[in-house]
C-alpha positions in Angstrom: 72.8 157.1 111.9 75.2 159.9 112.8 72.5 161.6 114.9 71.9 158.3 116.7 75.6 157.9 117.4 76.0 161.4 118.9 72.7 161.2 120.9 73.6 157.9 122.4 77.0 159.3 123.5 75.5 162.4 125.0 72.8 160.5 126.8 75.4 158.3 128.3 77.5 161.3 129.3 74.8 163.1 131.1 73.5 160.0 132.8 76.7 159.6 134.6 77.5 163.3 135.2 76.7 165.0 138.5 73.4 167.0 138.7 74.8 169.4 141.3 76.8 172.4 140.1 78.5 174.1 143.1 78.0 171.7 146.0 76.6 173.9 148.8 75.6 177.2 147.5 74.9 178.8 150.9 78.4 179.6 152.1 79.2 181.3 148.8 75.9 183.3 148.9 76.8 184.7 152.4 80.0 186.0 150.9 78.4 187.3 147.7 75.7 189.3 149.5 77.2 190.2 152.9 78.5 193.6 151.6 75.6 194.4 149.3 73.8 197.2 151.1 70.3 196.2 149.8 70.8 192.8 151.6 73.2 193.5 154.5 71.2 196.6 155.7 67.7 195.2 155.1 65.5 195.1 158.2 64.9 191.7 159.8 61.8 189.8 158.6 59.5 187.4 160.4 59.5 183.8 159.5 56.2 182.7 158.0 54.9 179.3 157.2 54.2 178.8 153.5 50.5 178.0 154.1 50.0 181.5 155.6 51.3 183.1 152.4 49.3 180.8 150.2 46.1 181.4 152.2 46.5 185.2 152.4 47.4 185.7 148.7 45.6 182.8 147.0 44.0 184.9 144.3 47.2 186.9 143.6 49.2 183.7 143.4 46.7 182.2 140.9 47.0 185.3 138.7 50.8 185.2 138.9 51.1 181.6 138.0 48.8 182.0 135.0 50.8 184.9 133.8 54.0 182.9 134.1 52.6 180.0 132.2 51.5 182.4 129.4 54.9 184.0 129.3 56.7 180.6 129.1 54.5 179.4 126.2 55.3 182.6 124.3 59.0 183.0 125.1 60.5 179.5 125.8 60.6 177.5 122.5 61.1 174.2 124.3 58.5 174.8 127.0 56.3 171.9 128.0 52.8 173.4 128.5 51.4 172.9 131.9 48.3 170.7 131.8 45.1 172.5 132.5 44.3 170.2 135.4 47.3 171.6 137.3 46.0 175.2 137.2 46.1 176.9 140.7 42.5 177.9 141.4 41.1 180.0 144.3 39.2 177.7 146.7 38.6 179.1 150.1 37.0 175.9 151.3 40.0 173.6 151.0 42.4 172.9 153.8 45.9 174.4 154.1 47.4 171.1 153.1 45.3 170.8 150.0 46.2 174.4 149.1 49.9 173.6 149.5 49.6 170.5 147.4 47.8 172.4 144.7 50.6 175.1 144.7 53.3 172.4 144.2 51.3 170.9 141.4 50.8 174.2 139.7 54.6 174.9 139.8 55.2 171.3 138.8 57.5 170.7 141.7 58.0 167.3 143.4 55.2 166.4 145.8 58.0 165.7 148.3 59.2 169.3 148.3 59.6 170.4 151.9 59.7 174.2 152.0 60.1 174.0 155.8 61.1 176.9 158.1 64.8 176.6 158.6 68.1 178.3 158.2 71.5 177.1 157.0 73.9 179.2 159.3 76.9 181.0 157.9 79.9 178.8 158.8 81.9 181.9 159.3 79.8 182.8 162.4 79.5 181.2 165.8 77.4 178.0 166.1 73.8 179.1 166.4 71.9 178.4 169.6 68.6 177.3 167.8 67.6 173.6 167.7 69.3 171.6 165.0 67.1 170.1 162.3 67.5 166.7 160.7 68.1 167.0 157.0 65.0 165.0 156.2 62.8 167.9 157.6 64.3 170.2 155.0 65.3 167.9 152.1 63.7 164.9 150.3 67.3 163.9 149.2 69.3 161.7 151.5 72.5 163.5 152.3 75.8 162.1 151.0 78.5 161.1 153.5 80.4 164.3 152.5 77.4 166.7 152.8 78.3 170.0 154.3 74.8 171.4 154.9 73.7 172.0 158.6 70.2 173.1 159.4 68.6 174.9 162.3 64.9 175.4 163.0 62.9 178.6 162.7 59.6 179.0 164.4 56.8 181.1 162.9 57.3 184.7 163.9 61.0 184.4 164.5 63.0 187.5 163.4 65.7 186.7 160.9 68.1 188.6 158.7 67.2 188.7 155.0 70.8 187.7 154.2 70.4 184.4 156.1 67.0 183.7 154.4 68.4 184.4 151.0 71.7 182.5 151.4 69.9 179.5 152.9 67.4 179.4 150.0 70.1 179.6 147.4 70.9 176.0 148.1 67.4 174.7 148.4 66.4 173.6 144.9 68.9 170.7 145.3 66.8 169.3 148.1 64.5 167.3 145.8 62.3 170.0 144.2 63.0 168.6 140.7 63.3 164.9 141.2 61.4 162.3 139.1 59.1 164.8 137.2 59.3 163.3 133.7 57.0 160.7 132.3 59.6 158.0 132.2 60.8 158.5 135.8 59.7 156.0 138.5 56.6 157.2 140.4 56.3 160.4 138.3 53.4 162.8 138.7 51.4 163.7 135.6 53.1 167.0 135.0 53.3 167.1 131.2 57.1 167.4 130.9 57.3 164.4 128.6 60.2 162.0 128.6 63.5 163.0 130.3 65.5 164.8 127.5 68.9 163.6 128.7 70.4 161.6 131.5 69.3 158.3 132.9 65.6 158.4 133.9 66.1 155.5 136.3 68.6 157.5 138.5 66.7 159.9 140.7 69.3 162.6 141.3 70.0 162.7 137.5 66.4 163.4 136.8 66.8 166.9 138.1 69.5 167.8 135.6 67.3 169.3 132.9 66.1 171.9 135.5 69.6 172.8 136.5 71.5 172.8 133.2 71.2 174.8 130.1 72.9 173.8 126.8 72.0 176.9 124.9 75.2 177.5 123.0 76.4 174.2 121.6 75.9 175.3 118.0 73.7 174.3 115.1 75.4 170.9 114.4 75.0 169.8 118.0 71.4 171.0 118.1 70.6 169.1 114.9 72.2 165.9 116.1 70.8 166.0 119.6 67.7 168.3 119.7 66.5 166.9 123.0 69.3 168.7 124.8 67.6 172.0 124.1 64.8 170.9 126.4 65.9 172.4 129.6 63.8 174.1 132.2 66.2 176.3 134.1 64.7 179.5 132.7 61.2 178.3 133.7 62.3 177.9 137.3 64.0 181.3 137.4 60.8 182.9 136.2 58.5 181.0 138.5 60.5 181.6 141.7 61.4 185.1 140.7 57.8 186.1 140.0 56.7 184.7 143.4 59.5 186.7 145.1 58.2 189.9 143.5 54.6 189.1 144.5 55.6 188.3 148.1 57.5 191.5 148.5 54.7 193.6 147.0 52.1 192.1 149.3 54.0 192.4 152.6 55.3 188.8 152.9 59.0 189.8 153.1 60.2 186.5 154.4 58.9 184.7 151.3 60.2 187.5 149.1 63.7 186.7 150.1 63.1 182.9 150.2 61.7 182.7 146.7 64.5 185.0 145.5 67.1 182.6 146.8 65.3 179.7 145.0 65.4 181.6 141.7 69.1 182.5 142.2 70.1 178.9 142.6 69.2 178.2 139.0 71.0 181.3 137.8 74.1 180.2 139.8 74.0 176.7 138.5 74.6 178.1 135.0 77.7 179.9 136.0 79.3 176.4 136.3 80.7 175.4 132.9 79.9 171.8 133.4 76.2 172.8 133.5 76.3 175.1 130.5 78.2 172.6 128.2 77.5 169.0 127.4 81.2 168.2 127.6 83.5 171.2 128.1 86.6 169.1 127.7 85.8 167.5 124.4 85.1 168.6 120.9 82.0 167.5 119.0 84.2 165.6 116.6 85.9 163.7 119.4 82.5 162.8 120.9 81.3 161.5 117.6 84.5 159.4 117.1 84.5 157.7 120.5 80.8 157.0 120.1 81.3 155.4 116.7 84.0 153.2 118.2 81.6 152.2 120.9 78.9 151.3 118.4 81.5 149.1 116.6 82.2 147.2 119.8 85.0 149.2 121.5 83.1 151.3 124.2 86.1 151.9 126.5 87.0 155.4 125.1 83.4 156.6 125.3 83.0 155.4 128.9 86.4 156.9 129.7 85.4 160.3 128.4 82.1 160.2 130.4 84.1 159.3 133.6 86.7 162.0 133.0 84.1 164.7 132.6 82.3 163.6 135.8 85.5 163.4 137.7 86.6 166.9 136.7 83.3 168.3 137.7 83.4 166.6 141.1 87.0 167.7 141.7 86.2 171.3 140.9 83.2 171.2 143.2 85.0 169.4 146.0 87.9 171.8 145.9 85.7 174.9 145.8 83.4 173.7 148.6 86.1 172.6 151.0 88.2 175.7 150.4 85.2 178.0 151.0 84.2 176.2 154.2 87.7 176.0 155.6 88.2 179.7 155.1 84.9 180.5 156.6 85.6 178.4 159.7 89.0 180.2 160.1 87.4 183.6 159.3 89.9 184.0 156.6 89.6 185.7 153.2 91.3 184.3 150.1 91.0 184.6 146.3 87.6 182.9 146.3 86.0 185.1 148.9 87.4 188.2 147.3 86.0 187.1 144.0 82.6 186.4 145.4 82.3 189.9 146.9 83.8 191.8 144.0 80.9 194.1 143.2 83.0 196.0 140.6 82.2 193.1 138.2 78.4 193.8 138.4 78.3 196.7 136.1 80.2 194.9 133.3 77.0 193.0 132.5 73.7 194.3 131.0 70.7 194.9 133.3 68.7 191.9 134.5 66.0 190.7 132.0 64.3 187.4 131.2 67.0 186.8 128.5 69.9 187.3 131.0 70.0 183.6 132.1 70.5 182.3 128.6 72.4 185.1 126.8 74.7 186.3 129.6 75.1 183.7 132.3 75.1 180.5 130.2 76.9 182.1 127.3 79.8 183.2 129.5 80.0 179.8 131.3 79.9 177.9 128.0 82.8 180.0 126.6 84.8 179.4 129.8 84.3 175.6 129.5 87.5 174.6 127.7 89.8 176.8 129.8 88.1 175.6 133.0 88.5 171.9 132.1 92.1 172.5 131.2 92.7 174.3 134.5 91.3 171.3 136.4 93.6 168.9 134.5 96.6 171.0 135.2 95.7 171.9 138.8 94.7 168.6 140.2 96.6 165.3 140.5 96.4 163.2 137.4 94.9 160.3 139.4 91.7 162.3 139.9 91.2 164.0 136.6 93.1 162.1 133.8 92.6 158.4 134.6 89.4 157.1 132.8 89.5 154.0 134.9 89.1 155.9 138.2 85.6 157.0 139.3 85.9 159.8 141.7 82.2 160.1 142.3 81.9 156.5 143.5 84.5 157.2 146.2 83.9 160.9 147.0 83.5 160.6 150.7 86.8 158.6 151.1 88.8 160.6 148.6 87.8 164.1 149.5 90.5 164.5 152.2 93.1 162.9 150.0 92.2 165.3 147.2 92.6 168.3 149.5 96.0 167.0 150.7 97.3 166.2 147.2 96.2 169.6 145.9 98.3 171.6 148.3 101.2 172.0 145.9 99.1 172.4 142.8 96.1 174.4 143.8 97.1 177.8 142.4 95.9 176.9 138.9 92.5 175.8 140.3 92.3 178.8 142.5 92.6 181.1 139.6 90.1 179.3 137.5 87.5 178.9 140.3 88.0 182.5 141.5 87.2 183.6 138.0 84.0 181.5 137.9 83.0 182.7 141.4 83.4 186.3 140.4 80.7 185.5 137.8 78.6 183.7 140.4 78.6 186.7 142.7 78.0 189.3 140.0 75.2 187.5 138.3 73.6 186.7 141.7 73.6 190.4 142.7 72.3 191.5 139.3 69.5 189.0 139.4 68.5 190.1 142.9 68.6 193.8 141.9 66.3 193.0 139.0 63.8 191.2 141.2 63.8 193.9 143.8 63.3 196.6 141.1 60.4 194.6 139.7 58.9 194.6 143.1 59.4 198.3 143.6 61.7 197.7 146.5 64.6 199.8 145.0 64.8 202.6 142.5 64.8 201.5 138.9 
């Protein structure tokens, strides 16, 4: 009964929580990598349609995906084995579209995944001259009213800076790659992931949460009471995209090397966000159990209030960070957040990149930072937005964003310090991951 109480609470909490970690990753990635010599000084690459890479390297891709699946079965305890029918096989007779569809199935990505040729320009630079792209060409997700992404088209063969490819791709997994992949999601493909381990399976955007969160450090009691929360697939995505980046670099497909690297980094970056590494950073397990017990006895207000508060604080942190980064970029101005993102002195404080880095370094650090981050949001933002359980910020995000920015003017120092600390981790872990992938590809000395 105790386990049922806690599990019901946690399922309710994640059902309402946001599935995005940092809003738009791309502006932050421009700052994190723009002074990293391996990126900033890399030669331009030629944009290449995905089908060209798949056709040219079909056999190598098949071997890579098989090796990744074998690795996942051996090293990821909660891995859901890929059905044999989804294996990527060499078939020279099939069409490019069939090969592309087979590739998405083998990775177990949404069939709606776009992987179009595009860039998201650096908001710090002048407006690009290339044709603008409608978001639907790039993303299967309908943009919210407050969306900050802007897309321009690339044509096959266009020369493009690796920094732009990498930074653009760092935001891309939020464009629908991981939507509705579980057996209880509407219209799901038969991918073998089983039932959605947490969140509301009827809410599409919430269905991607298990691919973008990692609750690895909740402790033995939590894991015993809510074992399904250990079923997350962030590490799988990092290994899949990262391995493809290495293959692409090694086989002369530099554009897709940088593109796949950005996709892998997105999932690393998501786990630098405490609200993605902890089920409820602002609440103890005892408190969660207590409010859930009250709900089971007919008084659900406190449980629902806690769910709303956690979601509100996540949204407020994300809104503040995104708006501040974009405003500084448009003004070509550096502040604490930009300096933190670029601070390469942090990189050497962490161990070298390895498959365990995501769990044991990134997620562990974010989990530990959870209570302090939650407290900083409460202190640094107006009480209306972060302390009123009857106020749902997410439901009014587009209208309240400007009001939040205005009301924070006198209180933002606390949030600045907390977010700058987190973005220092974001930048350092992103660079360390990229170094690890480039070393694996033999692109830089080990």
